[in-house]
N, C-alpha and C positions, 0 to 999 in steps of 0.2 A: 309292337304293342301300342294300342291306341292311347292317346293322351287323355287327360281329364276333360270333362265337359265344363267349360268355363262360362260363368255368368258374370255380367257386369250390372250392378245396381246404380243407376244414375239418379242422384237426389235432386230435390227441389232447391230453388235459390234465386229465382229471377235471373237478372243479368249475370250474377255470379256463376250461373249454370253454364255459361259459355266455356268455363274451364273444362267441361266434359269433352269438348273438341280436342283440346290439347292432350288430355288424358288418353283418349282413344288413339290419337296419332302416335303418342309416345309408346303406348302399349304395343301397337302394331310394329314399331321399330324394334321392340324386344321380342317380336314373334309371339306375342300374347294377343290372341284374337278371340273375342267373345263368340260362344256358340249360342247363347241366349242373352237377351237384353231386357231389363225392366226399367222403365223410366217414369219419373214423377215430375210434373210441371215442366221446367226447362229441360230436365233430364229426359222427358218424353219427346220433346222437340228434337234434341240431339240424337237420342236413341233411335227414333224413327228414321231420321236421315241416314244414320249409320247402317241400320238394318236394311235400308233401301239402296245402299250403295251410292248415296247422294251427298256424302260429306264434303266433297270439293265444292259443290254448289252452295251448301249451307255456309261453309267457312268464308267463301268469297262474299256472300251476302252479308254476313255478320261484320266482316272487316270493313265493308263499305258503309256501314251504318254511321250516320251522323245525327246530331241533335235535330237538325231540320228534317231528316228522313224519319226519325222517330216520331216527330210531331205528325207527319203525314199518316202514320199508322194509327194515330189516336182518334178513333171515331167516337168522340165524347158523347155519351148519352146517359145522363144520371138516372133516368127512369128505368134503365135496363139492369140495375143492380150493381153497377160498378162505374168507375170513372171512364172506362173504355168498354165499348160494346163487344169488340173483339172480332168483328167480321173480317178485318184485314189479316188476322192470323191465318185463317183458313186459305185465303187467297195466296199468301206468301208460301205456305206449304205446298199448294198446288203448283205454283210457279217453279218451285224447286224440283218438280218432276217426281214427287212421291207417288207410289201406286195408289189406286183407289181404295183397296181393301187391305186390312192387316194380314190376311191370309196370303197375300201376294208378295210379302216381304221376303228378302233373301235369308233372313235370320229370324227365328222365333222372337216375338216381341210382345210385351204387355205394357200398356199405359195405365197408370194408377190414378184414379180420381176418387172423389168423395161424394156420396149421395146427400144432397141437401136436406131431404126429408127425414132420413133415418140417421144420418151421421156415419154411416157405414162405409168402409173401404170398398171400392169397386175396381175390379180388374177388367180392363177392356182388351180382349185378346182376339177378337174377331169383329168383322163389320167395317164401317167406313173409317179409314185411318185418320184422315184430317179431322173428323168429328171427335175421335178418341183423343187426339193430341190437344185439340182446342179445349176439350172438357178438362183434361188433366192440368192445363195451364191457366185455369180460371182463378187467378189470384184474388182472394177475398178483399173487397174494398177497392180494387183496382180494375180487374177484368171481370165482366159479368159472368154469372153461371151460364151453363150451356145445356140445352135439352138434347138428351140422347135417348131415343125411344120414348118412354113415358117418365123418365127421371131427369130432374135438374141436377147437374153435376158441378162440383167445384174442385178446386186444386187438390191433388192427391197428397200434398204436403201436410194437409190437416189431419191425415190419418196414418200415413206411412211415408215419411219424408225421404227415406233411403230404402227402397223396396227390395231388401235382401230376400224376404219370404217369397216374393214372386219369382225370383231367380231359382230358388230351391224348388218351387212348385213346377218349374219347367225342366227340372232334372239336372240342375247344375251341381257338379261335384265340388267345385271351387268357386267361391263368390268374392269378387272384388267390389267393395262398396266405395262410392265416390260421394263425399260430403262437401258441397260448395260452401256451407255455412259455418265451418269451424271458426271459433272466435279465439284469437290470441289473447291471453291474459284474462279470459272470461269477460271481455268488454264487448257489449252489444252496440253501444252508441257513445259518442263523446261530444259534449257541448262544444260549439265553436265560438271563436271571437266574432264580434259583429262584422258581417260581410254580406254581400248579396248572396242569398241562398241559391243552390245549384238549379232549382226548378225555374228560376227566373229566365234562364237561357231558353228553356222550352216554352215558357209563357210568351216570350217576345216573338216567337215564330208562329204562334197560333193566330187564326183569324180573330178579329176584334171581339166578336160575341163569345167565342170559346175562351179567349184570354180573360175576359171579365169573369166568366164562370169559374175558371180555375183559380184566379187570384182571390175571389171571394172566399175560397176555402182555406186560404193561407193567412198566417199572422201578418200584421202590419210591420214594416221595418222599424227598428228601434235602435237607439244608440247604446243601449245596455246589452246584456247577454242575449244572444239570439235564441228565442224559443224554438223547439222543434217544429218543423213544418208538418202539414198534413201527411205528405208522402213519407216523411221520416217516421212519423208515429205509426203509420200503417206498416212500414218496413220493419221497424223494431218490434212491434206487436207480433207480427208473423214470426220473426226470429225467436222471440221468447217462447211462443207456443210450439214451434216446430223443434226447437232445441230440446224441450222437455220430452216431446213425443219421440224424437230420434233416440235419445238416451235410453228410454224405456224399451223401444223396439229392438235396438241393437244389442241390448243386454240379454234379451230373450232369443233373438235371431242373429246369432253371431256370424259375421262374415269372416273369411279367411284373412283378408287384408282390407284395411280401411285407409283411404287416401283423403286427407283433410286439406282443404284450400286455406290459403291465407289472403283473404280478400276483404278485410274489415272495412276498408274505405270505399268499397264498391257497394252501392245500394241495389235493391232488387230492380229498380227502374233505370239503372245506368246501362241501357242496352247498347249505347254507342261506345262502350269501353270494352268491346270484345277482345281486342288485341291483348290487353292486360290480363284478362281472365284466361285466354287461351295459353298464354305463356306461363301463367301460374299452373295450369293443368299439366304442362310438360315438366315443370319443376316438382309437382306433386309426385309424379312417377319417378323422377330422378332421385328424390329424397328417399324413396322406399324401394329402389330397384332391387336391392339384395333380398328384402322381404318377399317381393313378388317372385323372384327366381326360386327362392327357397320353397314358397308355397306351391308353385307349379311342380317343382321336382318332387315334393312330398306327396302330391296328389297323383303323380304319374305311376 
């Protein structure tokens, strides 16, 4: 008797989305392998790599990421609609050895994006794979929108942060939803005592012109309580918005199992902290291993 058709919905979350790597690794060790994958933002990056059979290459690349390497990916161009133009994202995806087209993937895959003109959710399920992932990961205020065909697209987290519905549309009998943005105790952000903000490490590695441009967007150091930086404001604003959308969507489009990350202290831009997020992904599966086995058994 054939088992259930399993779908995995990989949610948005910036750097927290590296937890998807650990989740997929741990699921495979339980012999739970997705038949379809829907990904949003960083979930689209990891989902595409998994669907292409290139997870080893992606994990190696993420674990090697440092602050200095992150700076080299930041092609700052404020006129493009974001702090980062994003051209390097496509180059990295190509270097990982992903196929040219979505149709060439080993596993059915949808990247979720948002149409900038209409505000509608867009499912990218055919065509150029790197373009689809780049568009899905266009984090507002950070990474510029991307033109696909005649449409400027932004991060899919604006409309469907954990794309359960896309998995169902691909015929999934059982859907495992992965939410990198779960907040313990309902806390989205916590003010810190005076200290050098985390972004200073990035700024110091930038060329002088780019460094001045970034610092001009940041608050001046103060001996009093440190105000939130530009990147913190963007990160928390996105968290507030996507959390409300996620709750509404998941209430109407209920997955069989939800895996929630505990990564409160990791911001959307902490791409150099992949090891922490990946290990949390493994813990997410371990915490709900019984629920996962029960869901698979019930669907069989």
